[in-house]
C-alpha positions as CSV (number, residue, x, y, z in Angstrom):
1,M,14.8,-20.5,33.3
2,V,16.7,-19.5,30.1
3,G,13.8,-20.9,28.0
4,Q,11.3,-18.8,30.0
5,G,13.4,-15.7,29.2
6,I,13.5,-16.5,25.5
7,L,9.9,-17.1,25.3
8,E,9.1,-13.8,27.2
9,E,11.4,-11.9,24.7
10,H,9.7,-13.7,21.8
11,Q,6.1,-12.7,23.1
12,R,7.4,-8.9,23.7
13,R,8.6,-8.7,20.2
14,R,5.4,-10.2,18.9
15,R,3.3,-7.5,20.6
16,I,5.3,-4.7,18.9
17,R,3.2,-3.8,16.0
18,R,4.8,-1.7,13.1
19,V,2.9,0.1,10.4
20,V,4.7,-0.3,7.2
21,S,4.3,3.0,5.3
22,D,5.7,2.3,1.8
23,R,3.3,4.6,0.1
24,M,5.3,5.6,-2.9
25,N,3.4,7.4,-5.7
26,P,3.9,4.9,-8.7
27,F,3.3,7.6,-11.2
28,V,6.2,9.4,-9.9
29,A,8.5,6.8,-8.6
30,M,8.4,4.2,-11.4
31,E,9.8,4.6,-14.9
32,D,7.4,4.0,-17.8
33,Q,8.5,0.6,-18.6
34,E,8.4,-0.5,-14.7
35,F,4.9,1.0,-14.6
36,I,3.8,-1.1,-17.6
37,A,5.4,-4.1,-16.2
38,R,3.7,-3.6,-12.8
39,F,0.1,-2.6,-14.0
40,R,0.0,-3.7,-17.5
41,L,-1.1,-0.2,-18.6
42,R,0.8,2.9,-19.5
43,K,0.7,5.8,-17.0
44,D,-1.5,8.1,-19.2
45,T,-4.1,5.2,-19.8
46,M,-4.1,4.4,-15.9
47,H,-4.6,8.1,-15.3
48,D,-7.7,8.2,-17.7
49,L,-9.1,5.1,-16.2
50,I,-8.6,6.7,-12.6
51,Q,-10.5,9.9,-13.7
52,E,-13.3,7.6,-15.1
53,I,-14.0,5.8,-11.9
54,Q,-12.6,8.5,-9.3
55,D,-16.4,9.3,-8.1
56,E,-17.1,5.7,-7.4
57,L,-14.2,5.4,-4.9
58,L,-14.6,6.4,-1.4
59,V,-11.7,7.8,0.7
60,T,-11.3,4.9,3.4
61,Q,-9.1,3.9,6.1
62,D,-7.8,0.5,6.7
63,R,-8.5,-1.3,9.9
64,K,-5.6,0.5,11.8
65,G,-6.8,3.9,11.1
66,V,-4.0,4.6,8.6
67,P,-5.3,6.2,5.4
68,I,-4.7,4.5,2.1
69,P,-3.5,7.2,-0.4
70,P,-6.0,7.7,-3.3
71,H,-3.2,6.8,-5.9
72,L,-2.5,3.4,-4.3
73,Q,-6.2,2.7,-3.8
74,R,-7.0,3.3,-7.4
75,C,-3.9,1.4,-8.7
76,S,-4.9,-1.5,-6.5
77,L,-8.4,-1.5,-7.8
78,L,-7.3,-1.6,-11.3
């Protein structure tokens, strides 16, 4: 019986879905050196590239219906 209770608790916890919303803006949150280490580009270069491709990107939502902020979408793309 104890094993059954543990199994039920495990299944209950598995059903709880969490949306992780660490959606920091790397242009604001990161220092210049950290930004370069992460994206291999300077902030101003990244900004220029984003401006070049901005019209090609669509504002989409992931499969859970949580919008992906444009700055993360673009940084991920590059």
